[in-house]
mmCIF file of the N, C-alpha and C atoms, coordinates in Angstrom:
data_MODEL
# 
_entry.id   MODEL 
# 
loop_
_atom_site.group_PDB 
_atom_site.id 
_atom_site.type_symbol 
_atom_site.label_atom_id 
_atom_site.label_alt_id 
_atom_site.label_comp_id 
_atom_site.label_asym_id 
_atom_site.label_entity_id 
_atom_site.label_seq_id 
_atom_site.pdbx_PDB_ins_code 
_atom_site.Cartn_x 
_atom_site.Cartn_y 
_atom_site.Cartn_z 
_atom_site.occupancy 
_atom_site.B_iso_or_equiv 
_atom_site.pdbx_formal_charge 
_atom_site.auth_seq_id 
_atom_site.auth_comp_id 
_atom_site.auth_asym_id 
_atom_site.auth_atom_id 
_atom_site.pdbx_PDB_model_num 
ATOM 1   N N  . MET A 1 1  ? -16.575 -66.525 45.363 1.00 0.00 ? 1  MET A N  1 
ATOM 2   C CA . MET A 1 1  ? -16.432 -65.913 46.685 1.00 0.00 ? 1  MET A CA 1 
ATOM 3   C C  . MET A 1 1  ? -16.126 -64.425 46.532 1.00 0.00 ? 1  MET A C  1 
ATOM 4   N N  . ALA A 1 2  ? -16.792 -63.629 47.328 1.00 0.00 ? 2  ALA A N  1 
ATOM 5   C CA . ALA A 1 2  ? -16.619 -62.180 47.239 1.00 0.00 ? 2  ALA A CA 1 
ATOM 6   C C  . ALA A 1 2  ? -15.231 -61.765 47.725 1.00 0.00 ? 2  ALA A C  1 
ATOM 7   N N  . LEU A 1 3  ? -14.701 -60.769 47.068 1.00 0.00 ? 3  LEU A N  1 
ATOM 8   C CA . LEU A 1 3  ? -13.395 -60.232 47.446 1.00 0.00 ? 3  LEU A CA 1 
ATOM 9   C C  . LEU A 1 3  ? -13.559 -59.201 48.556 1.00 0.00 ? 3  LEU A C  1 
ATOM 10  N N  . THR A 1 4  ? -12.521 -59.031 49.347 1.00 0.00 ? 4  THR A N  1 
ATOM 11  C CA . THR A 1 4  ? -12.529 -58.007 50.385 1.00 0.00 ? 4  THR A CA 1 
ATOM 12  C C  . THR A 1 4  ? -12.233 -56.646 49.760 1.00 0.00 ? 4  THR A C  1 
ATOM 13  N N  . ASN A 1 5  ? -12.479 -55.595 50.530 1.00 0.00 ? 5  ASN A N  1 
ATOM 14  C CA . ASN A 1 5  ? -12.154 -54.245 50.054 1.00 0.00 ? 5  ASN A CA 1 
ATOM 15  C C  . ASN A 1 5  ? -10.691 -54.134 49.670 1.00 0.00 ? 5  ASN A C  1 
ATOM 16  N N  . ASP A 1 6  ? -9.802  -54.725 50.466 1.00 0.00 ? 6  ASP A N  1 
ATOM 17  C CA . ASP A 1 6  ? -8.368  -54.648 50.177 1.00 0.00 ? 6  ASP A CA 1 
ATOM 18  C C  . ASP A 1 6  ? -8.029  -55.346 48.863 1.00 0.00 ? 6  ASP A C  1 
ATOM 19  N N  . GLU A 1 7  ? -8.679  -56.483 48.611 1.00 0.00 ? 7  GLU A N  1 
ATOM 20  C CA . GLU A 1 7  ? -8.430  -57.209 47.360 1.00 0.00 ? 7  GLU A CA 1 
ATOM 21  C C  . GLU A 1 7  ? -8.954  -56.423 46.160 1.00 0.00 ? 7  GLU A C  1 
ATOM 22  N N  . VAL A 1 8  ? -10.128 -55.816 46.327 1.00 0.00 ? 8  VAL A N  1 
ATOM 23  C CA . VAL A 1 8  ? -10.687 -55.001 45.246 1.00 0.00 ? 8  VAL A CA 1 
ATOM 24  C C  . VAL A 1 8  ? -9.793  -53.787 44.998 1.00 0.00 ? 8  VAL A C  1 
ATOM 25  N N  . LEU A 1 9  ? -9.335  -53.146 46.072 1.00 0.00 ? 9  LEU A N  1 
ATOM 26  C CA . LEU A 1 9  ? -8.448  -51.988 45.936 1.00 0.00 ? 9  LEU A CA 1 
ATOM 27  C C  . LEU A 1 9  ? -7.176  -52.378 45.183 1.00 0.00 ? 9  LEU A C  1 
ATOM 28  N N  . ALA A 1 10 ? -6.581  -53.492 45.538 1.00 0.00 ? 10 ALA A N  1 
ATOM 29  C CA . ALA A 1 10 ? -5.352  -53.934 44.871 1.00 0.00 ? 10 ALA A CA 1 
ATOM 30  C C  . ALA A 1 10 ? -5.605  -54.197 43.391 1.00 0.00 ? 10 ALA A C  1 
ATOM 31  N N  . GLY A 1 11 ? -6.705  -54.852 43.083 1.00 0.00 ? 11 GLY A N  1 
ATOM 32  C CA . GLY A 1 11 ? -7.032  -55.134 41.693 1.00 0.00 ? 11 GLY A CA 1 
ATOM 33  C C  . GLY A 1 11 ? -7.325  -53.872 40.907 1.00 0.00 ? 11 GLY A C  1 
ATOM 34  N N  . LEU A 1 12 ? -8.056  -52.949 41.529 1.00 0.00 ? 12 LEU A N  1 
ATOM 35  C CA . LEU A 1 12 ? -8.376  -51.679 40.880 1.00 0.00 ? 12 LEU A CA 1 
ATOM 36  C C  . LEU A 1 12 ? -7.105  -50.859 40.653 1.00 0.00 ? 12 LEU A C  1 
ATOM 37  N N  . ALA A 1 13 ? -6.201  -50.884 41.617 1.00 0.00 ? 13 ALA A N  1 
ATOM 38  C CA . ALA A 1 13 ? -4.936  -50.159 41.477 1.00 0.00 ? 13 ALA A CA 1 
ATOM 39  C C  . ALA A 1 13 ? -4.145  -50.690 40.282 1.00 0.00 ? 13 ALA A C  1 
ATOM 40  N N  . GLU A 1 14 ? -4.176  -52.013 40.081 1.00 0.00 ? 14 GLU A N  1 
ATOM 41  C CA . GLU A 1 14 ? -3.498  -52.604 38.922 1.00 0.00 ? 14 GLU A CA 1 
ATOM 42  C C  . GLU A 1 14 ? -4.128  -52.127 37.620 1.00 0.00 ? 14 GLU A C  1 
ATOM 43  N N  . LEU A 1 15 ? -5.463  -52.062 37.574 1.00 0.00 ? 15 LEU A N  1 
ATOM 44  C CA . LEU A 1 15 ? -6.157  -51.597 36.370 1.00 0.00 ? 15 LEU A CA 1 
ATOM 45  C C  . LEU A 1 15 ? -5.821  -50.138 36.073 1.00 0.00 ? 15 LEU A C  1 
ATOM 46  N N  . VAL A 1 16 ? -5.812  -49.310 37.115 1.00 0.00 ? 16 VAL A N  1 
ATOM 47  C CA . VAL A 1 16 ? -5.474  -47.892 36.943 1.00 0.00 ? 16 VAL A CA 1 
ATOM 48  C C  . VAL A 1 16 ? -4.038  -47.760 36.445 1.00 0.00 ? 16 VAL A C  1 
ATOM 49  N N  . ASN A 1 17 ? -3.146  -48.547 37.026 1.00 0.00 ? 17 ASN A N  1 
ATOM 50  C CA . ASN A 1 17 ? -1.747  -48.532 36.608 1.00 0.00 ? 17 ASN A CA 1 
ATOM 51  C C  . ASN A 1 17 ? -1.595  -48.950 35.152 1.00 0.00 ? 17 ASN A C  1 
ATOM 52  N N  . ASP A 1 18 ? -2.294  -50.006 34.756 1.00 0.00 ? 18 ASP A N  1 
ATOM 53  C CA . ASP A 1 18 ? -2.225  -50.484 33.361 1.00 0.00 ? 18 ASP A CA 1 
ATOM 54  C C  . ASP A 1 18 ? -2.701  -49.415 32.391 1.00 0.00 ? 18 ASP A C  1 
ATOM 55  N N  . GLU A 1 19 ? -3.761  -48.703 32.755 1.00 0.00 ? 19 GLU A N  1 
ATOM 56  C CA . GLU A 1 19 ? -4.371  -47.725 31.849 1.00 0.00 ? 19 GLU A CA 1 
ATOM 57  C C  . GLU A 1 19 ? -3.615  -46.405 31.821 1.00 0.00 ? 19 GLU A C  1 
ATOM 58  N N  . THR A 1 20 ? -3.113  -45.958 32.988 1.00 0.00 ? 20 THR A N  1 
ATOM 59  C CA . THR A 1 20 ? -2.581  -44.597 33.100 1.00 0.00 ? 20 THR A CA 1 
ATOM 60  C C  . THR A 1 20 ? -1.102  -44.517 33.432 1.00 0.00 ? 20 THR A C  1 
ATOM 61  N N  . GLY A 1 21 ? -0.532  -45.604 33.943 1.00 0.00 ? 21 GLY A N  1 
ATOM 62  C CA . GLY A 1 21 ? 0.853   -45.560 34.383 1.00 0.00 ? 21 GLY A CA 1 
ATOM 63  C C  . GLY A 1 21 ? 1.015   -45.002 35.793 1.00 0.00 ? 21 GLY A C  1 
ATOM 64  N N  . ILE A 1 22 ? -0.092  -44.650 36.430 1.00 0.00 ? 22 ILE A N  1 
ATOM 65  C CA . ILE A 1 22 ? -0.038  -44.165 37.825 1.00 0.00 ? 22 ILE A CA 1 
ATOM 66  C C  . ILE A 1 22 ? 0.392   -45.331 38.712 1.00 0.00 ? 22 ILE A C  1 
ATOM 67  N N  . SER A 1 23 ? 1.332   -45.069 39.603 1.00 0.00 ? 23 SER A N  1 
ATOM 68  C CA . SER A 1 23 ? 1.848   -46.167 40.431 1.00 0.00 ? 23 SER A CA 1 
ATOM 69  C C  . SER A 1 23 ? 0.755   -46.712 41.344 1.00 0.00 ? 23 SER A C  1 
ATOM 70  N N  . VAL A 1 24 ? 0.821   -48.013 41.565 1.00 0.00 ? 24 VAL A N  1 
ATOM 71  C CA . VAL A 1 24 ? -0.166  -48.721 42.376 1.00 0.00 ? 24 VAL A CA 1 
ATOM 72  C C  . VAL A 1 24 ? -0.257  -48.097 43.775 1.00 0.00 ? 24 VAL A C  1 
ATOM 73  N N  . GLU A 1 25 ? 0.883   -47.665 44.308 1.00 0.00 ? 25 GLU A N  1 
ATOM 74  C CA . GLU A 1 25 ? 0.903   -47.086 45.661 1.00 0.00 ? 25 GLU A CA 1 
ATOM 75  C C  . GLU A 1 25 ? 0.096   -45.788 45.748 1.00 0.00 ? 25 GLU A C  1 
ATOM 76  N N  . ASN A 1 26 ? -0.042  -45.075 44.631 1.00 0.00 ? 26 ASN A N  1 
ATOM 77  C CA . ASN A 1 26 ? -0.791  -43.810 44.634 1.00 0.00 ? 26 ASN A CA 1 
ATOM 78  C C  . ASN A 1 26 ? -2.295  -43.996 44.563 1.00 0.00 ? 26 ASN A C  1 
ATOM 79  N N  . VAL A 1 27 ? -2.747  -45.181 44.229 1.00 0.00 ? 27 VAL A N  1 
ATOM 80  C CA . VAL A 1 27 ? -4.182  -45.449 44.124 1.00 0.00 ? 27 VAL A CA 1 
ATOM 81  C C  . VAL A 1 27 ? -4.684  -45.836 45.513 1.00 0.00 ? 27 VAL A C  1 
ATOM 82  N N  . GLN A 1 28 ? -5.191  -44.842 46.234 1.00 0.00 ? 28 GLN A N  1 
ATOM 83  C CA . GLN A 1 28 ? -5.635  -45.028 47.618 1.00 0.00 ? 28 GLN A CA 1 
ATOM 84  C C  . GLN A 1 28 ? -7.106  -44.654 47.743 1.00 0.00 ? 28 GLN A C  1 
ATOM 85  N N  . LEU A 1 29 ? -7.770  -45.200 48.754 1.00 0.00 ? 29 LEU A N  1 
ATOM 86  C CA . LEU A 1 29 ? -9.216  -45.049 48.909 1.00 0.00 ? 29 LEU A CA 1 
ATOM 87  C C  . LEU A 1 29 ? -9.700  -43.606 48.859 1.00 0.00 ? 29 LEU A C  1 
ATOM 88  N N  . GLU A 1 30 ? -8.960  -42.695 49.464 1.00 0.00 ? 30 GLU A N  1 
ATOM 89  C CA . GLU A 1 30 ? -9.438  -41.303 49.556 1.00 0.00 ? 30 GLU A CA 1 
ATOM 90  C C  . GLU A 1 30 ? -9.135  -40.479 48.307 1.00 0.00 ? 30 GLU A C  1 
ATOM 91  N N  . LYS A 1 31 ? -8.405  -41.041 47.363 1.00 0.00 ? 31 LYS A N  1 
ATOM 92  C CA . LYS A 1 31 ? -8.004  -40.280 46.172 1.00 0.00 ? 31 LYS A CA 1 
ATOM 93  C C  . LYS A 1 31 ? -9.171  -40.120 45.200 1.00 0.00 ? 31 LYS A C  1 
ATOM 94  N N  . SER A 1 32 ? -9.322  -38.899 44.685 1.00 0.00 ? 32 SER A N  1 
ATOM 95  C CA . SER A 1 32 ? -10.305 -38.626 43.641 1.00 0.00 ? 32 SER A CA 1 
ATOM 96  C C  . SER A 1 32 ? -9.716  -39.030 42.294 1.00 0.00 ? 32 SER A C  1 
ATOM 97  N N  . PHE A 1 33 ? -10.522 -39.717 41.479 1.00 0.00 ? 33 PHE A N  1 
ATOM 98  C CA . PHE A 1 33 ? -10.031 -40.129 40.162 1.00 0.00 ? 33 PHE A CA 1 
ATOM 99  C C  . PHE A 1 33 ? -9.623  -38.921 39.320 1.00 0.00 ? 33 PHE A C  1 
ATOM 100 N N  . THR A 1 34 ? -10.450 -37.865 39.335 1.00 0.00 ? 34 THR A N  1 
ATOM 101 C CA . THR A 1 34 ? -10.166 -36.707 38.473 1.00 0.00 ? 34 THR A CA 1 
ATOM 102 C C  . THR A 1 34 ? -9.220  -35.720 39.133 1.00 0.00 ? 34 THR A C  1 
ATOM 103 N N  . ASP A 1 35 ? -9.482  -35.357 40.392 1.00 0.00 ? 35 ASP A N  1 
ATOM 104 C CA . ASP A 1 35 ? -8.695  -34.302 41.043 1.00 0.00 ? 35 ASP A CA 1 
ATOM 105 C C  . ASP A 1 35 ? -7.307  -34.761 41.467 1.00 0.00 ? 35 ASP A C  1 
ATOM 106 N N  . ASP A 1 36 ? -7.225  -35.935 42.078 1.00 0.00 ? 36 ASP A N  1 
ATOM 107 C CA . ASP A 1 36 ? -5.938  -36.396 42.614 1.00 0.00 ? 36 ASP A CA 1 
ATOM 108 C C  . ASP A 1 36 ? -5.134  -37.231 41.611 1.00 0.00 ? 36 ASP A C  1 
ATOM 109 N N  . LEU A 1 37 ? -5.839  -38.071 40.855 1.00 0.00 ? 37 LEU A N  1 
ATOM 110 C CA . LEU A 1 37 ? -5.149  -38.990 39.948 1.00 0.00 ? 37 LEU A CA 1 
ATOM 111 C C  . LEU A 1 37 ? -5.152  -38.496 38.507 1.00 0.00 ? 37 LEU A C  1 
ATOM 112 N N  . ASP A 1 38 ? -5.903  -37.425 38.235 1.00 0.00 ? 38 ASP A N  1 
ATOM 113 C CA . ASP A 1 38 ? -5.932  -36.795 36.908 1.00 0.00 ? 38 ASP A CA 1 
ATOM 114 C C  . ASP A 1 38 ? -6.320  -37.780 35.797 1.00 0.00 ? 38 ASP A C  1 
ATOM 115 N N  . ILE A 1 39 ? -7.349  -38.597 36.083 1.00 0.00 ? 39 ILE A N  1 
ATOM 116 C CA . ILE A 1 39 ? -7.826  -39.575 35.111 1.00 0.00 ? 39 ILE A CA 1 
ATOM 117 C C  . ILE A 1 39 ? -8.958  -38.935 34.313 1.00 0.00 ? 39 ILE A C  1 
ATOM 118 N N  . ASP A 1 40 ? -8.824  -38.918 32.984 1.00 0.00 ? 40 ASP A N  1 
ATOM 119 C CA . ASP A 1 40 ? -9.868  -38.322 32.149 1.00 0.00 ? 40 ASP A CA 1 
ATOM 120 C C  . ASP A 1 40 ? -11.008 -39.312 31.923 1.00 0.00 ? 40 ASP A C  1 
ATOM 121 N N  . SER A 1 41 ? -12.087 -38.816 31.321 1.00 0.00 ? 41 SER A N  1 
ATOM 122 C CA . SER A 1 41 ? -13.293 -39.635 31.182 1.00 0.00 ? 41 SER A CA 1 
ATOM 123 C C  . SER A 1 41 ? -13.077 -40.852 30.287 1.00 0.00 ? 41 SER A C  1 
ATOM 124 N N  . ILE A 1 42 ? -12.239 -40.725 29.281 1.00 0.00 ? 42 ILE A N  1 
ATOM 125 C CA . ILE A 1 42 ? -11.988 -41.857 28.387 1.00 0.00 ? 42 ILE A CA 1 
ATOM 126 C C  . ILE A 1 42 ? -11.229 -42.962 29.129 1.00 0.00 ? 42 ILE A C  1 
ATOM 127 N N  . SER A 1 43 ? -10.194 -42.579 29.866 1.00 0.00 ? 43 SER A N  1 
ATOM 128 C CA . SER A 1 43 ? -9.452  -43.570 30.657 1.00 0.00 ? 43 SER A CA 1 
ATOM 129 C C  . SER A 1 43 ? -10.352 -44.177 31.727 1.00 0.00 ? 43 SER A C  1 
ATOM 130 N N  . MET A 1 44 ? -11.215 -43.355 32.312 1.00 0.00 ? 44 MET A N  1 
ATOM 131 C CA . MET A 1 44 ? -12.115 -43.852 33.356 1.00 0.00 ? 44 MET A CA 1 
ATOM 132 C C  . MET A 1 44 ? -13.048 -44.923 32.791 1.00 0.00 ? 44 MET A C  1 
ATOM 133 N N  . MET A 1 45 ? -13.566 -44.689 31.590 1.00 0.00 ? 45 MET A N  1 
ATOM 134 C CA . MET A 1 45 ? -14.464 -45.681 30.996 1.00 0.00 ? 45 MET A CA 1 
ATOM 135 C C  . MET A 1 45 ? -13.720 -46.988 30.711 1.00 0.00 ? 45 MET A C  1 
ATOM 136 N N  . THR A 1 46 ? -12.477 -46.880 30.280 1.00 0.00 ? 46 THR A N  1 
ATOM 137 C CA . THR A 1 46 ? -11.673 -48.087 30.048 1.00 0.00 ? 46 THR A CA 1 
ATOM 138 C C  . THR A 1 46 ? -11.464 -48.833 31.361 1.00 0.00 ? 46 THR A C  1 
ATOM 139 N N  . ILE A 1 47 ? -11.157 -48.093 32.421 1.00 0.00 ? 47 ILE A N  1 
ATOM 140 C CA . ILE A 1 47 ? -10.961 -48.705 33.745 1.00 0.00 ? 47 ILE A CA 1 
ATOM 141 C C  . ILE A 1 47 ? -12.253 -49.385 34.201 1.00 0.00 ? 47 ILE A C  1 
ATOM 142 N N  . VAL A 1 48 ? -13.399 -48.731 33.984 1.00 0.00 ? 48 VAL A N  1 
ATOM 143 C CA . VAL A 1 48 ? -14.692 -49.304 34.374 1.00 0.00 ? 48 VAL A CA 1 
ATOM 144 C C  . VAL A 1 48 ? -14.946 -50.619 33.625 1.00 0.00 ? 48 VAL A C  1 
ATOM 145 N N  . VAL A 1 49 ? -14.747 -50.608 32.314 1.00 0.00 ? 49 VAL A N  1 
ATOM 146 C CA . VAL A 1 49 ? -14.965 -51.826 31.510 1.00 0.00 ? 49 VAL A CA 1 
ATOM 147 C C  . VAL A 1 49 ? -14.037 -52.948 31.989 1.00 0.00 ? 49 VAL A C  1 
ATOM 148 N N  . ASN A 1 50 ? -12.787 -52.618 32.221 1.00 0.00 ? 50 ASN A N  1 
ATOM 149 C CA . ASN A 1 50 ? -11.831 -53.626 32.693 1.00 0.00 ? 50 ASN A CA 1 
ATOM 150 C C  . ASN A 1 50 ? -12.187 -54.118 34.093 1.00 0.00 ? 50 ASN A C  1 
ATOM 151 N N  . ALA A 1 51 ? -12.682 -53.214 34.937 1.00 0.00 ? 51 ALA A N  1 
ATOM 152 C CA . ALA A 1 51 ? -13.094 -53.605 36.291 1.00 0.00 ? 51 ALA A CA 1 
ATOM 153 C C  . ALA A 1 51 ? -14.302 -54.544 36.235 1.00 0.00 ? 51 ALA A C  1 
ATOM 154 N N  . GLU A 1 52 ? -15.230 -54.263 35.317 1.00 0.00 ? 52 GLU A N  1 
ATOM 155 C CA . GLU A 1 52 ? -16.394 -55.149 35.173 1.00 0.00 ? 52 GLU A CA 1 
ATOM 156 C C  . GLU A 1 52 ? -15.947 -56.564 34.828 1.00 0.00 ? 52 GLU A C  1 
ATOM 157 N N  . GLU A 1 53 ? -14.976 -56.665 33.921 1.00 0.00 ? 53 GLU A N  1 
ATOM 158 C CA . GLU A 1 53 ? -14.469 -57.981 33.533 1.00 0.00 ? 53 GLU A CA 1 
ATOM 159 C C  . GLU A 1 53 ? -13.696 -58.636 34.670 1.00 0.00 ? 53 GLU A C  1 
ATOM 160 N N  . LYS A 1 54 ? -12.804 -57.874 35.301 1.00 0.00 ? 54 LYS A N  1 
ATOM 161 C CA . LYS A 1 54 ? -11.937 -58.424 36.351 1.00 0.00 ? 54 LYS A CA 1 
ATOM 162 C C  . LYS A 1 54 ? -12.735 -58.906 37.561 1.00 0.00 ? 54 LYS A C  1 
ATOM 163 N N  . PHE A 1 55 ? -13.739 -58.100 37.966 1.00 0.00 ? 55 PHE A N  1 
ATOM 164 C CA . PHE A 1 55 ? -14.477 -58.407 39.198 1.00 0.00 ? 55 PHE A CA 1 
ATOM 165 C C  . PHE A 1 55 ? -15.839 -59.047 38.937 1.00 0.00 ? 55 PHE A C  1 
ATOM 166 N N  . ASP A 1 56 ? -16.170 -59.268 37.654 1.00 0.00 ? 56 ASP A N  1 
ATOM 167 C CA . ASP A 1 56 ? -17.443 -59.885 37.277 1.00 0.00 ? 56 ASP A CA 1 
ATOM 168 C C  . ASP A 1 56 ? -18.631 -59.141 37.891 1.00 0.00 ? 56 ASP A C  1 
ATOM 169 N N  . VAL A 1 57 ? -18.640 -57.822 37.688 1.00 0.00 ? 57 VAL A N  1 
ATOM 170 C CA . VAL A 1 57 ? -19.749 -56.972 38.145 1.00 0.00 ? 57 VAL A CA 1 
ATOM 171 C C  . VAL A 1 57 ? -20.204 -56.111 36.979 1.00 0.00 ? 57 VAL A C  1 
ATOM 172 N N  . LYS A 1 58 ? -21.403 -55.539 37.106 1.00 0.00 ? 58 LYS A N  1 
ATOM 173 C CA . LYS A 1 58 ? -21.901 -54.593 36.108 1.00 0.00 ? 58 LYS A CA 1 
ATOM 174 C C  . LYS A 1 58 ? -21.923 -53.225 36.759 1.00 0.00 ? 58 LYS A C  1 
ATOM 175 N N  . ILE A 1 59 ? -21.274 -52.253 36.125 1.00 0.00 ? 59 ILE A N  1 
ATOM 176 C CA . ILE A 1 59 ? -21.275 -50.876 36.617 1.00 0.00 ? 59 ILE A CA 1 
ATOM 177 C C  . ILE A 1 59 ? -22.051 -50.045 35.586 1.00 0.00 ? 59 ILE A C  1 
ATOM 178 N N  . PRO A 1 60 ? -23.330 -49.735 35.870 1.00 0.00 ? 60 PRO A N  1 
ATOM 179 C CA . PRO A 1 60 ? -24.135 -48.984 34.899 1.00 0.00 ? 60 PRO A CA 1 
ATOM 180 C C  . PRO A 1 60 ? -23.506 -47.624 34.586 1.00 0.00 ? 60 PRO A C  1 
ATOM 181 N N  . ASP A 1 61 ? -23.659 -47.188 33.323 1.00 0.00 ? 61 ASP A N  1 
ATOM 182 C CA . ASP A 1 61 ? -23.080 -45.906 32.908 1.00 0.00 ? 61 ASP A CA 1 
ATOM 183 C C  . ASP A 1 61 ? -23.524 -44.761 33.802 1.00 0.00 ? 61 ASP A C  1 
ATOM 184 N N  . ASP A 1 62 ? -24.801 -44.770 34.217 1.00 0.00 ? 62 ASP A N  1 
ATOM 185 C CA . ASP A 1 62 ? -25.278 -43.668 35.056 1.00 0.00 ? 62 ASP A CA 1 
ATOM 186 C C  . ASP A 1 62 ? -24.736 -43.738 36.484 1.00 0.00 ? 62 ASP A C  1 
ATOM 187 N N  . GLU A 1 63 ? -24.114 -44.850 36.842 1.00 0.00 ? 63 GLU A N  1 
ATOM 188 C CA . GLU A 1 63 ? -23.501 -45.001 38.164 1.00 0.00 ? 63 GLU A CA 1 
ATOM 189 C C  . GLU A 1 63 ? -22.056 -44.507 38.170 1.00 0.00 ? 63 GLU A C  1 
ATOM 190 N N  . VAL A 1 64 ? -21.415 -44.519 37.005 1.00 0.00 ? 64 VAL A N  1 
ATOM 191 C CA . VAL A 1 64 ? -19.992 -44.158 36.918 1.00 0.00 ? 64 VAL A CA 1 
ATOM 192 C C  . VAL A 1 64 ? -19.757 -42.743 37.431 1.00 0.00 ? 64 VAL A C  1 
ATOM 193 N N  . LYS A 1 65 ? -20.662 -41.828 37.138 1.00 0.00 ? 65 LYS A N  1 
ATOM 194 C CA . LYS A 1 65 ? -20.480 -40.432 37.583 1.00 0.00 ? 65 LYS A CA 1 
ATOM 195 C C  . LYS A 1 65 ? -20.487 -40.304 39.100 1.00 0.00 ? 65 LYS A C  1 
ATOM 196 N N  . ASN A 1 66 ? -21.050 -41.287 39.803 1.00 0.00 ? 66 ASN A N  1 
ATOM 197 C CA . ASN A 1 66 ? -21.067 -41.262 41.266 1.00 0.00 ? 66 ASN A CA 1 
ATOM 198 C C  . ASN A 1 66 ? -19.775 -41.820 41.875 1.00 0.00 ? 66 ASN A C  1 
ATOM 199 N N  . LEU A 1 67 ? -18.932 -42.406 41.052 1.00 0.00 ? 67 LEU A N  1 
ATOM 200 C CA . LEU A 1 67 ? -17.682 -42.988 41.548 1.00 0.00 ? 67 LEU A CA 1 
ATOM 201 C C  . LEU A 1 67 ? -16.592 -41.920 41.480 1.00 0.00 ? 67 LEU A C  1 
ATOM 202 N N  . LYS A 1 68 ? -16.611 -41.033 42.451 1.00 0.00 ? 68 LYS A N  1 
ATOM 203 C CA . LYS A 1 68 ? -15.686 -39.895 42.452 1.00 0.00 ? 68 LYS A CA 1 
ATOM 204 C C  . LYS A 1 68 ? -14.307 -40.282 42.983 1.00 0.00 ? 68 LYS A C  1 
ATOM 205 N N  . THR A 1 69 ? -14.293 -41.140 43.995 1.00 0.00 ? 69 THR A N  1 
ATOM 206 C CA . THR A 1 69 ? -13.016 -41.531 44.601 1.00 0.00 ? 69 THR A CA 1 
ATOM 207 C C  . THR A 1 69 ? -12.765 -43.014 44.384 1.00 0.00 ? 69 THR A C  1 
ATOM 208 N N  . VAL A 1 70 ? -11.535 -43.397 44.615 1.00 0.00 ? 70 VAL A N  1 
ATOM 209 C CA . VAL A 1 70 ? -11.173 -44.808 44.548 1.00 0.00 ? 70 VAL A CA 1 
ATOM 210 C C  . VAL A 1 70 ? -12.020 -45.596 45.542 1.00 0.00 ? 70 VAL A C  1 
ATOM 211 N N  . GLY A 1 71 ? -12.232 -45.024 46.720 1.00 0.00 ? 71 GLY A N  1 
ATOM 212 C CA . GLY A 1 71 ? -13.060 -45.680 47.742 1.00 0.00 ? 71 GLY A CA 1 
ATOM 213 C C  . GLY A 1 71 ? -14.482 -45.911 47.276 1.00 0.00 ? 71 GLY A C  1 
ATOM 214 N N  . ASP A 1 72 ? -15.058 -44.928 46.546 1.00 0.00 ? 72 ASP A N  1 
ATOM 215 C CA . ASP A 1 72 ? -16.413 -45.100 45.998 1.00 0.00 ? 72 ASP A CA 1 
ATOM 216 C C  . ASP A 1 72 ? -16.453 -46.323 45.083 1.00 0.00 ? 72 ASP A C  1 
ATOM 217 N N  . ALA A 1 73 ? -15.453 -46.444 44.229 1.00 0.00 ? 73 ALA A N  1 
ATOM 218 C CA . ALA A 1 73 ? -15.412 -47.565 43.283 1.00 0.00 ? 73 ALA A CA 1 
ATOM 219 C C  . ALA A 1 73 ? -15.234 -48.887 44.013 1.00 0.00 ? 73 ALA A C  1 
ATOM 220 N N  . VAL A 1 74 ? -14.347 -48.908 45.002 1.00 0.00 ? 74 VAL A N  1 
ATOM 221 C CA . VAL A 1 74 ? -14.114 -50.142 45.777 1.00 0.00 ? 74 VAL A CA 1 
ATOM 222 C C  . VAL A 1 74 ? -15.401 -50.570 46.464 1.00 0.00 ? 74 VAL A C  1 
ATOM 223 N N  . THR A 1 75 ? -16.095 -49.620 47.094 1.00 0.00 ? 75 THR A N  1 
ATOM 224 C CA . THR A 1 75 ? -17.356 -49.935 47.791 1.00 0.00 ? 75 THR A CA 1 
ATOM 225 C C  . THR A 1 75 ? -18.397 -50.449 46.807 1.00 0.00 ? 75 THR A C  1 
ATOM 226 N N  . PHE A 1 76 ? -18.526 -49.777 45.656 1.00 0.00 ? 76 PHE A N  1 
ATOM 227 C CA . PHE A 1 76 ? -19.510 -50.202 44.661 1.00 0.00 ? 76 PHE A CA 1 
ATOM 228 C C  . PHE A 1 76 ? -19.221 -51.626 44.196 1.00 0.00 ? 76 PHE A C  1 
ATOM 229 N N  . ILE A 1 77 ? -17.965 -51.888 43.842 1.00 0.00 ? 77 ILE A N  1 
ATOM 230 C CA . ILE A 1 77 ? -17.587 -53.215 43.331 1.00 0.00 ? 77 ILE A CA 1 
ATOM 231 C C  . ILE A 1 77 ? -17.807 -54.277 44.406 1.00 0.00 ? 77 ILE A C  1 
ATOM 232 N N  . THR A 1 78 ? -17.405 -53.990 45.634 1.00 0.00 ? 78 THR A N  1 
ATOM 233 C CA . THR A 1 78 ? -17.563 -54.943 46.727 1.00 0.00 ? 78 THR A CA 1 
ATOM 234 C C  . THR A 1 78 ? -19.037 -55.283 46.925 1.00 0.00 ? 78 THR A C  1 
ATOM 235 N N  . ASN A 1 79 ? -19.904 -54.258 46.894 1.00 0.00 ? 79 ASN A N  1 
ATOM 236 C CA . ASN A 1 79 ? -21.333 -54.471 47.101 1.00 0.00 ? 79 ASN A CA 1 
ATOM 237 C C  . ASN A 1 79 ? -21.997 -55.140 45.901 1.00 0.00 ? 79 ASN A C  1 
ATOM 238 N N  . ALA A 1 80 ? -21.438 -54.964 44.705 1.00 0.00 ? 80 ALA A N  1 
ATOM 239 C CA . ALA A 1 80 ? -22.054 -55.499 43.480 1.00 0.00 ? 80 ALA A CA 1 
ATOM 240 C C  . ALA A 1 80 ? -21.702 -56.963 43.233 1.00 0.00 ? 80 ALA A C  1 
ATOM 241 N N  . GLN A 1 81 ? -20.732 -57.483 43.967 1.00 0.00 ? 81 GLN A N  1 
ATOM 242 C CA . GLN A 1 81 ? -20.333 -58.882 43.771 1.00 0.00 ? 81 GLN A CA 1 
ATOM 243 C C  . GLN A 1 81 ? -21.456 -59.809 44.220 1.00 0.00 ? 81 GLN A C  1 
ATOM 244 N N  . SER A 1 82 ? -21.667 -60.846 43.445 1.00 0.00 ? 82 SER A N  1 
ATOM 245 C CA . SER A 1 82 ? -22.740 -61.781 43.818 1.00 0.00 ? 82 SER A CA 1 
ATOM 246 C C  . SER A 1 82 ? -22.208 -62.952 44.608 1.00 0.00 ? 82 SER A C  1 
# 
């Protein structure tokens, strides 16, 4: 069963927290991964790999650059669920 945006956001916030130590409350839809959350490309790739496993989706490498905000990632994951 597909997860809701809120469920994906909560799960993604946990992954970001595990990787970076950024508090779950700071991971919000409008936040930019690089500008607001200061996540570097290496941490971002780890988050992407973990998100693929957690949500059972495939996030192509060429798609990762389009995931600028937390909301972009939530929307992509929600739409990619089968």
